[in-house]
N, C-alpha and C positions, 0 to 999 in steps of 0.2 A: 412599387406603389403599395400603399397601405389600404386594407379593407376593414371596415368595421365588421366585427363578427356579430351578426344579428341572429335572434332566435325566432324561427317561424312558428306559426300556430296551426292547430288542427285538432281533429276529434280523435276519440278512441281510448284514452287512458282513464281509468276510473278516478273520480275525485279523491277518494281516500288514498289511492296509490300515489296520485300526484302530490298530495300533501306530504306523504311519507318521503318521496323522492326529494321534495324541497328541503325537508328536514335533513336528509342524508347529505345533499349537496351543500347545504349551509353549515355542515359540521357536526350535526347531532350524533352521527354514527361514530365519528372520530378516527377515520383512517387517513394516513398520509405517508407516502414514501415507503410502504411495506412494513410499517411498524405500528403498534397500538399507540394512539395518541392519548396522553393524559393531560387534561387541562392544567395550565399553570400560568401565572403572570409572566408576561414577557418583559425583559429589560428593554432599555432604549435600543432600537434597531439601527445599527450602523449601515448606512447605505452608500454604495459607491457607483461609479459609472464614468463614461467618457465626458470630457468637458467641451467637445466640439462636434456633437452629433445633432445639430439643429435640423429639423424642429423637434426631434424626439427628446434629447436631453443635452443641455449645454449650460455654460456659465454666461450670464449676461455681462454688460459692460461694468456692472458693479461687482462682478465676481460671484454673484449668487446663482444657485442652481435653479434652472427653469426648463420649460419644454413640456410637451404633451405627456411624456412618461412621468415627469416629476409632479405635474399638477394632478395626474390621475392617481399616483401613489399617495399623495397627500390627502386626496379625497377618500381613498380607501382607509388610510390611517384614522381619519376623522370618524368614519362610519364604524370602525372596529376597535377604536381605543388604543391604537398603536402609537408609540412615541418614537419619532424618527430623528435621525441625525444624518443629514445628506451632505456628502462632500464629493464633488466631481473632480477628475483629474485625467491624466493620460490613460487611454483605454487599457493598455497592457498592464499598467500598475494597478488599475481597478480589478482586473481579472486575477492578478497574482495575489492581491490583498484578500479576495474572496477565498482563494484556495488555501492561503495560510491562516485564515480565521481572523484577520484584522478587521474585516467587514463581514456583515451577515447577509447582505442582499445586494444584487446588481439591479439598477433601476430599469434596465432593459437589455434583452439579449435574444438573438435569433435562435430558434430551437433546431437541434440536430440530434441524431441518435448517439453520435460520439459525445456530444456535450451532456446528453441526458445521463451518461454513465458517471459524470463528474459533478453535476449540479442537479438540484431539484428545480423544476419549472412550475410557475403558476399556470392557470388556464390562459391560453393565448388570447390577448385582447385585440390584436391587429395582425394583419398579414402583410409582409413586405413584398412588393412586386417590383421587378426590374424590367425596363423596356428601353427602346431606342428613342433618341431625340435627334432631330435634324433642323436645319434652318428652314424657315417657312418658304423661302424662295428656291429651295434646292431641287424641287420637282420630284422628290422621293415620296412615294405613297405608302399605304399600309402593307402592300405586298413587297416588303423590303427584302432584298437579297444582299448578304454581306459581300460575297465575291472578293474582289481585290480592294474593296474600299478600306481606307485607313480608319478603323474603328477605335475610338478613344475609350479606354477603361482605366480605373484606378488600380494601383499596384497591389499584387499579392491577394487577389480575391477570386471568387468563383467565376466572376465575369471574364477575367483574363483567360481562364481555362476554357470557358465556353467559346470565346472567339477563336482560340487556337484550334479547338476541335472542329471548327467550321472552316478550316483550311484558310484562315486569314491571319495576317500578322498584326497584332494590336499595337496601338500607340499608347504607351504606358505613362501615366501621370501620377503625381503624388496627392492631388486633391481635386475635388469637384470644380473648384474655382479655376484651377489651371486647365482642366479638360474643357470646360465650357468656354473659356477664353479662346482656346484653339478653334473650337467649333464656330464661334461668332466671327472670328477673324477670317474664316474661310480657308484656313490651312488644311482642315480635314472636314469630312462631310457627315460623319455619324458619331454620336456619343451614346454610350451604354451605361445606365446607372439606375439607382433607386428613384422611382418617380417623384415622390414627394420631397425627398432630399434634393433632387435636381431642381424641382420647381422652387423650393425655398431659396437655394443658392442663387438661382436666376433672378428671383424677386429682390433679394437683399443686395446682390452685386450689380443690378441694373442691366442684366443681359436680356435683350428683347429679340423678337423675330425668330423664336424657337417653337417647335411643335413636336408632339408625340406621335409616333407611327408604329404600326404593327401591334400584335398582341404581346402581353407580358411573357418573358421567356423563363423566369424563375419566380416561384412563390415560396416564401419562408414564414412559418408561424413565429410569432414574436410575443414575449411575455417577460415577467419578472423572474429572476433566478437567484436561488439561495444555495448555501452550502448543504452538502449531504448531512442529514440529521435534523434539519430545520423543518420537519414536517408540520409542526404546529403553526409556525410562521406562514408557510405556504397556504395552509388551510384557511387561516384568518384572512389572508390576501384574497383568496378565491371567494370567501364570503363577502368581502367588501366589493369586489368586482360585480358579484351577482346583485347586490343591493343597488349599486350605482346604475347598472343596466336596467333594473326594474323601475327605478325612480326617474329615469330619463337624464340624470346628470351626466352619465357617460357620453350620451349623444351631444350634450351641450359642450363638454370639454373637447370632444372630437371636432365639433363645428368651429370652435374658437381657433384651433390650431391648423386644421386642414381645410376648413371651408373656404378660406381666403385663397387657397391654391387651386380650387376647382373652377371651371368656367362658370360665370354668373348665370344662374337660373332664376326665373321668376318664382316667387313663393306663391302659395295658394292665396294668401292675403292680398298680394299685389294683383293677381289675376282677378280676384273678386272686386278689388277697387276699380280696376279698369272696366270690368263689366258694369259696375255701378254707374259709371259716367254715361254708358250707352243706354242702359235699360231703365234707369230711374225716370227720365222724362217720359219714356213710353209707359211706364207703370203709372205715373201720375195721370196721364191721359186716360189710361184704361180705368183707373179708379173713379175718375169723373164720370166716365161713361156708364159705369155700373153702380154708381152711388145709390141710384133709386131703388136697387134690389137689396140693399144692405139690410133693411129692416126685416124683409121677408125671410132672408136667409140667415139672420143672426143666430137663431137657435140651432140651425143645422151646422153652421160653422163652429159654434161653441162645442157641440158634441163631437164634431169631427176632430177638432183640436185636441180634446181630451183623449179621444181614441188614439190619435197619432202619438201623443206623449207616452201613453202606456206602451204602444208598440215600440216606440223608440227606446224606452227603458229596457224592455225585454230583449230587443236586438242587441243593445249595448252589453247587457249582462251575458247574453249568449256569446257575443264576440270575445269578451274578456275571458270567459270560460274556455273557449277554443284556444285562445292565445296561451293561457296558462297550461292547458293540457299539452299543447304542442311544444312549448318551451321545455317542460320537464321530460317529455318523451325524448326530445333530442339529447338531453343530458343523460338519460338512462341508456339510450341506444349507443352513446359514444363513451360510456364508462368502461374502463378496463376491468372493473370489479363486476361481480354478479349481483344484480338486484333481483330479488325473488319474492314470491308470495305463494303460500300454501294454505289450503283449507284446514280445518281443525283435525281432519284425518291424515294430514301431512301429504296430500296430493298437490302437485304443483299446478297453480292457476296462472302464474306469470313468471317468466324468466327473461332477463335482459340478454341482448346479443353477446355480452361479454362471456357468457358460458361457453361459447364455441372455442374461444382462444384458450380458456382455462381447462375445460373438461372434454373438448372435442365433440360435444353435442350441440345441435342447433336448438334454439328456443322451442321450435315446433316439436322436436323429438322429446323434450323434457316435460312439456305441458301435458298433464294427465298422468304422468308417472308418479309413483309413490317414492318418498324419500328413502325407503328401505332398499330400493334398487341401486342407490348410490353410496350407501354407508354399510360398513361391516356390522355384523350382528351385535358384537360387543359394544361398539361405539353407538349403535342405534339405540340401545337401552338408555345410555346417558343422554342422547339428543332428545329422545321421546320424553324423558323425565323433565328436561328443561322446557320442552314445549308444554307439558302439562302444568308446570309451574306458571308459565306466562299466561295460559288460559285461565287458570284458577285465580290469579291475582286480579283479573278484570280491571287492569290499569294499563297505562302506556309505558310502564317501566321496561327497560331494556336489559338484556343479558348478553354478555360477551363470552365466547368459548372457542376452543380449537377442536377441529375434527378432521379426520382424513377421509377424502371423498374419492370414489373410483373414477378414473379417467376412462374415456371410451375404449382405449387400448388395454385397459386392465390394471395399470399401475395406479398407486395411491397418490393423491395430491393433498398435501397439508393445507388447510384453509383456516382462516380466522373469520368467525361468523358473529354478527351482531343482529339481534332480532327483537321484535316486540309483538304484542297482540294488536289486532285491528278491531275496534269496537264499533257497534252500530249506535244509532241515536239513543238507544235505551241502555247503553253501557255493556251490552253482551258481546263477548268475543265471537267474531265471524271468520277470522283468518289470522294467520301469522305472516309477517313480512319483515324483510331486513336486507342485509348486504353481506356478501362473502368475498374474501380476498385471498388470492393465492399467495402463500408465504413460503413457498419452496426456497426462494433465494434467501429469504431472511434466515430460515433454518440452516441452510448450507453455510451462510456467513457466520452464524453463531457457532456451528461446529468447527469451522476453520479457525475462528478466533480462540476458542477454547484449546484447540490442538496447538496453536501457536503459543499461547500462554504457557501450556505445560512444557513445551519444548524450550522456551526461554528460561523458565524456572530451572529446568534440568541443566541447561547450559551454564546458567549463572552459578548453580550449585557446584558443578564440576570445576568451573573457573575458580571459585572461591577455595575449593579444596586444593586446586593446583597451586594457588598462591601460598596457601598454608604449608603444603608439602615442600615447596621450594624454599620457603623461609626456614623451616625446620632443618632441611637437609644442609642448607648453608651453615647454620649455627652448629649443627652436628658435625660437619666436616672440620670446623675449627677445633672442636673438642677432640675429634679423632686424630687431628694433627699432633696434639700433645701426646696422646696415647701411643700412636704408631712411632712417632719420632723418638720418644723416650725409650720405648721397647727396643728399637733398632740400635740406638746409641748404647743401651745397656748390653745388648748382645755383642756389639763390637768391642766392648771393654772386658767381657767375661772370657776366661779361658775355655777351650772346647770341653773340658772335663768338668766344668762347674755344675754342681747339682741344681743350681737355680736356673740353668739355661733352658731346661724343658718348660719350666713355669712361665718364663718370659716369652718363649716361643708360642705358648698357648695364648698369652695375652695378645701377641702380635696377630695370631691367626683369627682370634675373635674380633679384633679391631678391623682386620681386612674384610671380614664378613659384614661388619657394621658399615664399612665404607661402601661395599657393594649395595647394601640396602639404601644408603643415602643416594647412590647413583640412580637407583631405580626411582626414588622419590623425585630426584631432579628430572629424570626422564618423564615422569607423570606431569610435572609442572611445565614441561616444554623447555626446560633449561639444561637438558643433558648435553654432554660434550659431543658435538657433531663434527665430522670431517666430510663436508659435502662435496661430491664429485658427480659427474654424469655416470649413471649406473644403468646397465641393461637388466631389467627385472627377470627376463627369461633366463639369462645366464646365472643369476643369483639362485633362482629356484632350482634350476637343473643341477648346479654344483652341490646343492644341499640335499638332493634327492636321497642319496644313500643314508645320510645322517638322519633325515626325516623318517625314513622307513625303520631305522633302528631305534627311533625314539617313541614309537607307538606300539600298541599291543599287537601280538601276533594274530589276534582274531580280526584285526582291522586291515582292510585293503586300502592302499594309498594310490589314487588315480591322478595322473597329471594331464591336464588339458591346457597346454601352454602354446601361446601364439608366439611365433619366432619374430615376426616383423613388427615389433613394438618400438615406439620411440623411447629414448632414454628418459630417465628422471633424475633430478638433482637430489641426491640422497647420500647419507652415510651408510655404506654397505654393511658395516658391523651392526648398526642399529636396525637396518632393514632385515638382516638375518634374525635378529632378536624378535622382531615383529612376526616373521614367518614361523619361527620356532614356537613362540607363545600361542599362536593360533592353532598350530598342529597339535600341540600338547593339550590344549583346552578341548579341542575337538575329540581327541582320543579319550580323554577322561570323561567326556560327555557320553561316549559309547560304552565305556567301562569294559567289563569282561564279556559283553555280548559280541556277536558277529555283526560287523558293520563295515562301512566304507567312508573314506574321506576323499573328497575331490578338490584338487587345487586347480584353479583356472586363472589364466592371465589374458587380458584383452584390453582394448581401448574403449572409451566411452566419451561421447560429447555431452558434457554435464551442463544442464540449464540451472538457473537460479532456484527454480522450484524444487529441484532435487537436492541441491547443496544446502538449502535452508532446512531440509528435513533430516539432516545427518546429525550424528552425535557431536561433531566438531563444526559448529557454524560460526566461523570467524569472518563472515562476509567474503567468502572465497569468490574469485572471479569466474565467470562462465568460460568454457573452452574445452580443449581436449585433455582428458585425464587417462592415466594408465591404471587399470583395475587389478587388484589381487583378491580373488574370491576363494574362500575356504568353506566348503559345504560338508556337513556330517549327517549321519543317519541316527544320531542319538535321540534322547527323549525330548529335546527341545526345552524351552523355558517359558514360564508364565510372565505376565506383564510386570509383576513386582520384581522378579529377578532381572528382567531386561533393563528396568530403570536403574538398578543398583550395580550392574555387572562391571561398570568401569570405575566405580568408586574405590579409592584405596582402602586396603585391608578388608574388603568384602570378599567372602569366599563361601561357596556351598560345600566345599570339601572339609573333612574333619581336620586335615593338616593343611599347611600352606599359609603364607602371609597375605595372600590376596593382592599382590602388587603386579602380577604378570600382565593382566589386561589393563590395569591402571597405567602402568609404564607404557604399554602399547599405545594408549590414547595420547599420552604426552609426546611420544616419539612422532606419531602421525601429525599432531598439532604442530610440532617443531618443524616438520617438513611441509607445512602449509597444505596438508591433505585432510581427508574426512573419512569417517567410518559409518557404515550402516549395518544394522542387524535385522535379519528376518527370521523369526523363530516363533513357533507355537508348540504347546505341549503335545508330545506324541508325533510331531512332524519334522523333527530335526532342526538344525540351525544353519544359517548361511551368514557369514560375516564377510563384508566387502570393504576393502581399503582402497581409496582412490587417491592418487598422487598426481600433481600437475605434470604434464608431458613437457620434455625439453627438446630443443633442436640440436643440442651438442652431442658429439660422439662419445660413447662410453670410454671411460678411462681404465687402463689396466692398473692393477695394484702393484706398486713398486715395493719389492721386498729387499730389505737390507740385512745382511748377515754380519756377524762379528761382534765382539764385546766392546763396550765403551772403555777406553783406557782410563786408568785411575787418574783423577785430576788432583794435582798438587798446586793449589792456587797461591797467589800472592797479591798483595794490595788490600785495599779497604772496600768492604761492601756495606752499603747503607740498607739496613733491614727495617721496613716500615709496616707495622701491623698493630691494630688496636687491641688484639687479644694477647695478654701477657704470656700465656702458655705457648702460643705460637712463636712469639719473639724468643722465648727461652729455648724451645726445642730447635727451631731453625738456626738460632745463633750458635748452639752447640754443634750442629751439622756443619755450618760454614767454618767454624774454627777447626773442626776435625779435618776439613778439606784444605786447611792452611790459610784461610783468609782472616784479616782483621775485621771485626764487626763493630759498626756503629748502629744504634737503635733509636727509633722514634715511634711514638704511640699514635700519631695521627698525621694528617697531611701538613698542617701548619708547622709542627715541630720538625718534620722531615725537610721542609723547605729551608728552615733556619739552619739545621745541621748541615745540609748540603751546601748552603751558601758559605758556611765557615770552613768546610773541608772539600771544596769543589775540586781542587787540584789532586787530592789524594784518593778520592772515591773512584773506583774502576767500574762499579755497577750498583744499581739501585734495585732491590727486590721490594716491590710496592704492592700493598693490598688495595683492593678496589673499594670496598665499603668501610668507611671510617667516619667517626664524628668530626665536627668542625670543618674539615676539608677532606673531601673524598679523593680517591686515587686519580680520577680524571683531572681535577683541578691541580693536584700536586704534580702530575705528569707535565702539565703545561707550564707551571711555575719553574720546575727544575730545568726543563728544556729552555726556558727563557734565560736562565742563569748560564747554562752551558749546553749549546745546541747539539753536541756529539755525545751526550751522556747516554750510557747503556742502561736501559730500564726494562726490567722484566715484571710483568703484572702477575699477581697471585690472587685467587678468589675461590670461594666455595661454589660459585656458579661456573658456567662453562666458558670456553674460549671464544665461542661465537659472539657472546654478548660483549666481551672485552674488545674483540676485533672490530665489532660494529661501532663501538663507542669511540675508539681511537684509530679508526681506519685511515691509512695514508699518512700517519704521523711518525713513522719510524720506530715502532715498537720492537724491542729486541727479543721478546719472547713472552710466553705465558706458561704458568704451571698451576694446575688445579689441585686444591686441597682435598683430602690429605695426600701428601706425597712422601716417598721414602728417600733415602740418601742417594740411591742410584738415579732416581728420576731428577732430583735436584742437581746432581752432578752433571747429567746430560744436558739439562736446560741451561746451566751456567756455561758449559762449553760452547753451546750454540750462541748464547747471548753475547759472550765475550768476543766471538768471531765476527758478529755482525758489524 
C-alpha cells in the first residue's frame, strides 16, 4: 500500500532557525550526494521508467506516459523550471539505461541500501505497503495464518521469499491479473501483493468480491532515482516536492490517483450538508422565537462577533506557526547532515540529531560546548576568522569551507561546512548557523581516483615503451641479420691464417652482443622467444642456489624460504631463470659492499582483482591462485621517483649498465601473464614480488639432446621471401652455400606469383612475417592453396610464440628468429624438410 508522507506540526524550534532550515532544505546550502553543489542550468532531463506499473507509471492506450509518479514529476518540473523528456518502456531496459547514462532519472523506484550505492534517491514521497487479499466470502479474517494455504505471489520478488520463509509453498504467477484471476476463480484462497497496485488491477479488470486482511507485511520507501553525480537534479526535485506539499497540490494529485481506490468516506462538506437538512428548520423556529430579543442584543452580538474574529485570526496564525515549526523540525531531525547554531562566542545552542551518526555525540552532549572542543588549534584559528568575517559583514552572506572535526573516539572526521550569521530585527548578528556534512567517503574516493589515474598513466607509459622497444628490436634484428650473415660467410671463405680474420671475428662478436641487446628489448616488449612448459618454481630456484650465491657479494647472506608443495606454472624455464637472476643481482647491488641479506621466498597466493590492479603489469589478469616469487633485500630502499622509473628501459641508478635488466624482467612477466609488485622505502630495503598464474599440469623434465648437427648438403630450389634486401642477399648466400638453388621475392604478392610459376621445383619456402602489400600470414594461405603439401618456414624479428599463435594448426614446417647464423639455418632447414 502507498502512504502519503505528511509533516506533523508542533512547537519548540525558534522561528529564525525554522527559516534557516527551510532555506537549507530548499537548496540554499547546496549539498547533494556528498559533493559541493554548484548551481548550473540543467539540460533536458531524460526520464525513464516501466510502461506497465499502473497506477504509478505506465503508458496509456495512446502510448503516452501517465500515472501518479509521472503527474507528480511534471508538477515538480513546472515548479522548478526543469525540462523533461519522458519515455517509458520495459523496466529492466529503463534501469539499464539509467546505469549506462542514456537516461538521467527513473520516474519511480523503491529504496534499498543496495540501490542507494548505485543511484541517488529523492526524498521519498510515498511508501509502498504489501498485504494479503482474499475473497469476501472466504471466511478469512485479519488474524490470517498462512499455514498450508496456497498463497499467490508474483515471480522473483521479496514476497516470494517471505512466503517460503513462512514454511508455505507459494503459487508463482507472472502478473497481478493472472494472480487475481486465480483468486476470484476459487482455485486458491490468498493473494499477496502491493495494495494499491492490486486494487487498481481489480478495478480495471472487473474483479469483484475481494477484501484486504491483516496488517501490511512489508513497507518500502519510494521516490525518484537518478544516476550518481546528479546531485543538482535530485536537490531541485526535492525543492519541487517541498513546494507541492506546502501548496497542497501534492494532496490533490494523490487524491486523483489513489482516492478512487479507498473506501468511500463522507467529506466534511457532505456531513455539513446532511446536518443542514436537519438543523435548518429547527434554527428557523428558534430564530422566530428569539426575534424579539434581537434589538436588545444587537450591540452585544456585534462586539462578540468582532472579538471572535480577532481570536480566530490569532488562533489561525498560531496554528500555522506550530505547523511550520513542526514541519522543519521533522526535516532537521531526519537529516543525515548536522544542522547547527552557535552564539557569537562559538558555543553550541542547537545541534540536530545527525551529529550522533557523524561525530558520536548526542545533541544534548554538544549543546553548551564550545567549538574549540571539536577542532584542532590550528584549524580553530581559521574557523574563528571565518566566524569573525560573517559577524562583521552583518549580512546573510554564506561561507563554504572544509575542516576536520574530532569524533567522540578521537579520530578526525573531514567535514564540509556552510554557515551564515543570524541577524535580529535591527540587523545585528546574534548567532551563527549552518549545516555540516561528513565528506570522508568523498575524500577516500578522490584519493582512490587519483591513485588509479597515476597507475593507469604509468601502465600506459610502460606499454608505449614496450611497443617502441619491440618495433626497434624487430628492425634492429633485420639489420643484424646482414651484419652477422655477411661476417659468417666472410669467415667461411677466408683461410685460417688470413690477417683479416680477427677483424671479422670482432665484427661478429659485436653483432652477437647487439643481438642479445635486441633480445632483451623484445623481452621487455613481451615478444621475447618463449618455450612454455609446466615448470616447478621450487625446483628452478633450488637448482640455481649455488649459481645465485656465487653471483652476489660475499658480504651478503642468501636465505631461501622455499615451499615445496607448489603448483606448477606455465613458463619458459630459461626466461624464468633470467627473472630470478636479475632480481638477485639487483638486490645484491642495492646492498653494495655493506653487510646484508637477501631472502628468496616461494609460496602461493589467492589474488583478488583489487591486488592485481595495483601491480606494475595490469593486463586485466583474472582472479585466482598464483605462485609467488618474493626477493627481499636489506639495502637502502628506493624513493618514489626511482620506484616509478625502475622498470623503464635504459633507466639505471648505477654508473655502468644499460638499464635493461628490470625492463626485460617486466616484459618476461607480462609475456607469462603475470604481475610484479614493489614494496620499498628509503632506508627500509626493498621487496619485489612476481606472481604467475598456477597451472594444474605436472612439471616437465628438460629433454637434453647431444651430438652435432650433420653438415647439410641440400638440393632443390628454395623460395626466399623478405622485404629487406640485405636479408635476402645474406640468406641467399647462406642457402647457396648449403647447396640450394634460390628464388627471391620482396613481398607476399611476388612470392605467390613466383611460387605459382615454379611450384613443382620449390622444395621449401622461407617466408618473412611482416611485409608490405601482403604479409606472411596471407602469403602462407595463398601458397598452401596452390600446393597443400608445401614446406613453409616462417622467419621474423619477433618470437615464435606470435607466429605459432597466428598460424596454429595449419601445418607450419618451422620457425627461425632473426638474426640467425648458418648453423641455426641449417638445423631449421633439416627439420623443415623432414616434416
